[in-house]
Structures are given as structure tokens and as C-alpha cells.
N, C-alpha and C positions, 0 to 999 in steps of 0.2 A: 554825536558825530555821524553825519550822513555820508553814504557812499553809493556808488552805482549798484543797481540790482543785477546780480549775475543772471545770465540767460538760463532759462529752464531747459530741461532735457528735451522737451517737445520742440522748443524753439531751435535747438541745435539740430534735431532730426529734420525739421522743415528746411533749415538752411542747407543741410547736406544734400537733401533731395533736390532742392532748387539748383544747387551747384552741379549735380549730376545731369539734370535735364538741360541746363544751359550748355554744359560741355558737350553733351551728346548731340544737341541740335546744331551746335557749331561745327562739329565734325561731319554731321550729316549734310549740312549745306556745302561745306568745302568739298566733300567727296561726291555728292550727288551731281554737282555741276560738271564733273568730268564726263557724265553721261552724254553731254552734248557732243563731245569729241567722238565718243564711240558711235553714236548714231550717224554722224557725218562720215566717219571712216567706213562704217559698215555698208552704207548705200553706195559709197564710192568703190567698194570692193565687189559689188555686184548683187548684194542682197537687197530685197525690197524693203519698203518701210515696215510692212507687216512682219516680215521675217525678222527684221532687226528688233522690233518691239517684243516679239514673242521670245527671242533669244534672251533679252534682258529680264523678262518676266520669269522664265523657267530656269535659266542658268544662273543668273544673278551672282556673278563673280567676275569683276572687271578684268583682271589679268587674263583669265581663261577666255573671256569673250574677245578681247583684243587679239590674243594669240590665234584663236580660231579664224577670225576674219582676215588676219594678216596672212596666214597660210593659204587661205582660199584666194586672196587677192594675188598672191605670188604664184598661183598655179599649182599649188601642192595638192596631193591626193587627199580625199576625204578622211582616210584612215590616219594619215599624218596629222591633219588638222585636229581630229578628235583626240589623238594621243597626246598632242602638245597641250591642248586645253585640259585634258585629264591630269597630266603631270602637274601643271600649275595649280590645279584645284585640289590635289591631294593634301595640301597643307590644311585645308578646312577640316579634314578628318582628324588631324592631330589637335586642332582647336576644339573639336567636339569632345575629344577624350578629356580635355581639361575642363570644359564648360559643363559637361554632364552632371558631375557631382556638385559643382558650384551652384548651378541654377536649380537643380533638384526637381525638375519637371518630369512627368511621366505621361505615357499614353499619347493622346492626340496633341496635347500641348508640346510635348517633346518633339513630335514629328513636325509640327508647324514651326517651332523655333529653329529646327535644323536648317530651314531655308534662309534664315537670317544670320547664319554663322559665317562671318567674313572677318577680314583683318580688323576693321574698325570696331565692330560690335564686340569682338573678343577683347581688344585692348581696353575698351571702355567698361568692361565688366570685371576682368581678372585683377584689376588694380584697386578694387573697392574693398573697404574694411569689413563688410558683412554681406550676407547673401541677399538681403533685401535691396541694398544699393546696387549689387551686382546685377540683379534681375532688371532693375530700373534702367541702369546704364545700357544693358544689352538691348532691351526693348526700344528705348528711345533712339539709340544710335542705329540699330539694325532696321527698325521700322522707318526711321527718317531717311536713311540712305536708300532703302527700297523704294519708297514713294518718289523721292527726288531723282534717283537714278533713272527710273522708268519715265518720269516726266521729261527729263532733259534728254533721254534717249530719243523720245518721240520728236522733241523740238529739233534735235540735231539731225535726225533722219529726214525730217521734212525740209529743214534748211539746207541739208546737203544736196537735195535734189535741185535746189535753186542756185546755190553758190558754187557747186561743182566739187572737185576733189579737195578735201580739207588739208591734204598734205602741202598744198600750195601756200597755206597760211601757217604751217607748222603745228597744226592742232594734233596731228598724230604723235608728235614727240612730247607733248605736254604731260601726258599721264606717265609715260616712262620716266621722264626727268623728275617728276614729283615723287614717283615711287622710289627711285634711286636715292633721292635726297632724304626720304624718310628712312630708308633701309640702312644706309651706310653708317649713321651714328649708332645703330644697334649692334653693329659688328665690332664689339669692343675687343674680342679675342683676336690676336694677330693671325691665328690659324684660320679663323672664319674669314678674315679679310683676304688671306692668301687664297682660300678656296673660291671666293667670289671673283678675284682677279683671274685665276686660272680658268674658271668656268666661262668667264666673259671672253678670254683669249681663245679658248677652244671654239666657242660659238662664232666669233668673228672669223676665225680661220676656216671654218667649214661653210660659211655663207656662199662663197663663190663656187664651191665644188660639190655641194649636196642639194637635195631637194628642200623646198621650203618646209619648215617645221623640224627638220633633223637637227639643226644647230641647237635649238632649245632643248631637245631631248638629250643631246650629247652633253650640254652644259649641266643639265640636271644630274646626269650620270657621274660627271666629275665631282660635283658637290656631294653626292651620295657616297661615292667611293672614299673621298677624303674623310667624311664623317665616320664611316665604318673603320677606317684605319686609325683615326684618332681615338676611337672608343676602345679598340683593341690594345693600343699602347698606354691607355690611361691605367693608373695603379688601382 
């Protein structure tokens, strides 16, 4: 009696690696194309094409980049712009604490990898069943997003100088809407959702009466305060 030959261990490993690469490239393509919106918004906010591209190369964290140019465009002080960008970027530090022992890199490799620590590369590595697949997911996703984000930033910046203000086409809202759509399902705990709603309410209430950048900082303070209170009340 003949039957199908079960796949070998090596075949399963190859299939798993291919799946990680496929998923990572898909996420990189979907995320990288948002760079065109950042490039266009940045030049509309007063930055040059060169400044916009350097910002993507060196900062490479979309939320912070959008926050910085948004505060600048609104006439906010440089300190407020930097503080807002820093606050949104602090989550990458927490990601690094989780990724450090998982990836297991040291020295120069660890320093270089730190530049690729973003939401997407973290998500595509911490969910893997072993360290090798975690490293592969991190590199494919982080590297892919880095290349495509910078490429589309350049295209958006150059196009923005021709098309004008991208807010006319609603491009400035695209990333925020996509970010909220991805974030909301992760807030399974009712307390987390309450914190998100309160933080948003505080930010919206402060927009008409405070300088640009302050609403984001205040919203972050609300979320931090609620997190500390919840931790103290936990058994």
C-alpha cells in the first residue's frame, strides 16, 4: 500500500523561511509606500527635498517624522517639535528591550540593527517560533521598509514640489487612518481603549488653545498616567 511521502524537516524549514520572507516583503511594500505621503507633506510644510530625505534616512520612524513636520508646519517651536517626535519614538526603546535577547546580536551588528527597530520589524520577529526565523523576519521586514520608505519619500518629496499641498488630496490623513485601524484591534482590554479615548479627547480639546505639539505630549501623559494607576491597582 503506497502513500504520500511526508515532507522532510529541511523542506519544512525552507517552507517556513519562504513564508517569513513573503510576509515580510508584503508588510514592507504596504508600509514603504506610505513614504510618498510623508515626502509630500514634508515639502509642503517647508522642508526641502534634501532635508526630507535626510530625515527619513536618519530618523526612520514614520510616526515621529510626521509629528515633527506637522508641528513645524503649524508654527510650533523646534523644542516642541523635537519633544513630540521623541515621545512617539520612545516605544522603539521598549521594542529594543524585547528584541535584544531574541535576536541575540552583539557589537556592531546590534548597533546597525537598532536603526531598523520599528513597529513592523518588531511584529514580524516576536511572533516567530525560533530565533532564526525571528532574525529573518526582522531583517527582511526592517530592511525592506527602510529601502522602500526612503525611495517613496524621495518620490513624494519631488512630486510634492510639483503637485502642491498633499492635504488637498487627503494624503496627510492616510497614514493616521491606517495607523488607527491597525492599533484599535490590539486594544482588547477595555481599560486600554478607555485610555486611548481619553487621550484623544484631551488632545482634541487642547488643539485650539495650545501651541502645536502640546496636544500630543498631553495625550501621551494621559496614557502614561492611566498605565501607572492601573499597575498600582493590579494585585
